[in-house]
C-alpha positions as CSV (number, residue, x, y, z in Angstrom):
1,M,1.3,2.3,2.2
2,P,1.3,6.3,2.0
3,E,-2.1,7.7,1.2
4,E,-2.1,9.2,-2.2
5,T,-3.9,12.6,-2.3
6,K,-4.8,14.0,-5.7
7,T,-7.5,16.4,-6.3
8,P,-9.2,16.8,-9.5
9,E,-7.5,19.9,-10.3
10,T,-3.8,18.3,-10.0
11,A,-4.6,15.0,-11.4
12,P,-4.9,15.9,-15.2
13,A,-1.5,17.5,-15.2
14,Q,0.1,14.7,-13.6
15,A,-1.8,12.2,-15.5
16,Q,-0.4,13.9,-18.8
17,T,3.3,13.9,-17.6
18,A,3.2,10.2,-16.4
19,G,0.8,8.7,-19.1
20,Q,-1.7,7.7,-16.4
21,F,-5.5,8.3,-15.9
22,P,-6.4,11.4,-13.7
23,V,-7.7,10.0,-10.3
24,D,-10.1,11.6,-7.9
25,T,-9.6,10.0,-4.2
26,S,-12.3,12.1,-2.5
27,H,-14.6,9.2,-2.1
28,L,-12.0,6.7,-1.4
29,S,-12.3,4.4,1.5
30,T,-10.0,2.0,3.2
31,A,-10.4,-1.4,4.3
32,Y,-8.1,-4.1,6.1
33,A,-8.4,-7.8,5.1
34,N,-6.2,-10.7,5.8
35,F,-8.6,-13.3,3.8
36,C,-9.6,-13.3,0.1
37,R,-11.9,-15.8,-1.6
38,V,-12.1,-15.9,-5.1
39,T,-14.9,-17.1,-7.4
40,G,-16.6,-16.1,-10.7
41,T,-18.5,-16.6,-13.7
42,P,-17.4,-16.9,-17.1
43,E,-17.4,-13.2,-17.6
44,E,-16.5,-11.6,-14.2
45,L,-14.1,-12.4,-11.3
46,V,-15.6,-12.0,-7.8
47,L,-13.2,-11.3,-4.9
48,D,-14.6,-11.3,-1.4
49,F,-12.5,-9.8,1.3
50,G,-12.6,-10.3,5.0
51,L,-10.9,-10.6,8.4
52,N,-9.9,-13.8,9.8
53,T,-9.7,-13.5,13.7
54,S,-9.0,-16.9,14.5
55,M,-5.6,-17.9,15.4
56,N,-6.3,-21.9,15.3
57,P,-5.2,-23.9,12.3
58,V,-8.9,-24.9,12.3
59,P,-11.0,-21.9,12.6
60,T,-13.8,-22.0,15.3
61,E,-15.7,-19.1,13.9
62,P,-16.6,-18.1,10.4
63,V,-14.6,-15.4,8.4
64,K,-16.5,-12.1,8.2
65,L,-16.6,-11.0,4.7
66,T,-16.8,-7.5,4.4
67,H,-16.3,-6.4,1.0
68,R,-16.7,-7.8,-2.6
69,L,-15.0,-6.4,-5.6
70,V,-16.2,-7.9,-9.0
71,V,-14.1,-7.1,-12.2
72,N,-14.1,-8.3,-15.7
73,F,-11.1,-10.5,-16.7
74,F,-9.3,-7.8,-18.4
75,T,-9.1,-5.7,-15.5
76,A,-8.2,-8.9,-13.3
77,K,-5.4,-9.5,-15.5
78,R,-4.3,-5.9,-15.1
79,L,-4.6,-6.1,-11.6
80,L,-2.7,-9.5,-11.6
81,G,0.4,-7.8,-13.2
82,A,0.3,-4.6,-11.0
83,L,0.2,-7.0,-7.8
84,H,3.0,-9.3,-9.2
85,M,5.1,-6.1,-9.6
86,A,4.5,-4.8,-6.3
87,V,5.2,-8.0,-4.7
88,Q,8.4,-8.6,-6.6
89,Q,9.5,-5.0,-5.5
90,H,8.8,-5.7,-1.8
91,E,10.6,-9.0,-2.0
92,N,13.7,-7.4,-3.8
93,V,14.0,-5.1,-0.7
94,Y,12.9,-7.3,2.2
95,G,13.4,-10.6,1.3
96,V,11.2,-13.6,-0.2
97,L,7.9,-13.7,1.4
98,E,6.9,-17.4,2.3
99,V,3.1,-18.0,2.3
100,D,3.5,-21.5,3.4
101,I,2.7,-21.2,7.5
102,Q,4.6,-24.4,8.2
103,K,7.9,-23.4,6.4
104,R,7.6,-19.8,7.9
105,M,7.2,-21.2,11.4
106,R,10.3,-23.3,10.9
107,A,12.2,-20.5,10.0
108,F,11.3,-18.6,13.2
109,G,12.4,-21.7,15.3
110,R,15.8,-21.9,14.1
111,P,18.8,-20.7,16.1
112,G,19.5,-17.1,14.5
113,G,16.5,-17.8,12.4
114,G,13.6,-15.0,12.3
115,G,12.6,-15.4,8.7
116,P,13.5,-13.4,5.8
117,G,14.7,-10.0,6.2
118,R,15.5,-10.9,10.1
119,G,18.7,-12.6,9.9
120,A,17.8,-15.7,8.1
121,P,18.7,-16.2,4.3
122,A,15.8,-15.1,1.9
123,G,14.0,-18.0,0.4
124,T,14.1,-20.1,3.5
């Protein structure tokens, strides 16, 4: 994902033309996660992110959680919509993402397979 660089001087002009809020990325940090745990309360949603280093189906070591994001449910619903749109755009370009690891492994094991975007029909 390309980094977005907006300075406080340029962000308001862009926000007025695009209908978005001004953004200051001067204190932005980036982290990688391949694991997310979702919990919450009646008022807030708690997202814990971390790195699962185990390649085994049954992990032998705990997932190291490194970041927690707490949002209200209004923000969570806007995030859900934005993520849905981003994944849909990705799938339109590269093919359907199969999240079931067993189905994904079967697709890679077929002759001429390789999964969506790599020779196999999308959605397999």
